[in-house]
N, C-alpha and C positions, 0 to 999 in steps of 0.2 A: 504493500500498499503504499502509496507516495502521499507525504502530507504538505499540502501548499500553503503559501506563507497566509499568515493572517493577521490583521489587526490588530495592534496592542493593545486595545481598548473600542468595544461595543456594548451598545446598551437596547434593550428591550425593554418596552414597559407591557404590561397585557393585564387585562381582567379575566383573562382564562387561564388554564393550565398551560403552560409551555412545552415546546420540545427542548429540552436542553439541550439536546445535539445537532440544533438548528445550524450552527455554525460549524462544527467538527465534530467527531463524536468525542465525549468527553473533553471538551474545550468549555464549557458553561457552568455557570453556578446558577440557584435558583433563590430567591428570598422572600419567602411569599409572607404578607402580612398574617394570614391563618391557615390551619392545616386543619385535618377532620383526623379523630381517632374515635373509632367505633361507633360510626356514624354522627358524632358530637362535633361544634364547628370548635376549634381552640385557639387564641392569640398568641402569636409569636410574641407579642409584646407582653412580658410578664406582668403580673399585678406588682414585683418588687417594682422592676423598673419605672411603672408607670407611677409609684409612689415617689419614687427619688425625681423622679421629673417634676412632680407637683408641688415638691418640697422646694427645689431648686430655683423654679420659673413663677412662684406665686404671684400672684395681682400685689400692687400695692409698693412696691418697690422700683418704682421708677418705670416701669413697665405696664405696655397697655395691656387690660382687661382680654383677655381671650382664654376662652374654657380648652383645656389640654386633653386631647381625646389619644387614645393609642395608635388609632392610624393617623392623626397628626404626628407623634412621636416617630411612626414609622415613616411618613414621607420628610420630616426633618432627618433622618439618619440616613434616608436614601441619597437626602439631596448632599447632604455631608460627606458623603463615600464616594459620590460622584463628582465633587466640585473639582476642576482643576488643581488649584492650589494643594489640597488636603492631598491629594493624589503625588504629587510632586515633593510632598515631604515624606511620603512614607515608604519610597524606594532606596 
């Protein structure tokens, strides 16, 4: 099998279960907002992480009041991990 050159970084956001091998076999990672266990939906943002964010980013300390949600934390982490400045600093 010939492995062709691939991009250093690529990103696909989806609201469906993706095929993680869509770029090359074993070339992708998949970080979902939630998973299913025994037919039940389970958040991948733990209650502990949720409490830590609420404690750190509580309103009233000069921050605009916005509700903190598990989905919001997921999008925050997603954005941080894909920020070019962060990506350069982790090499």
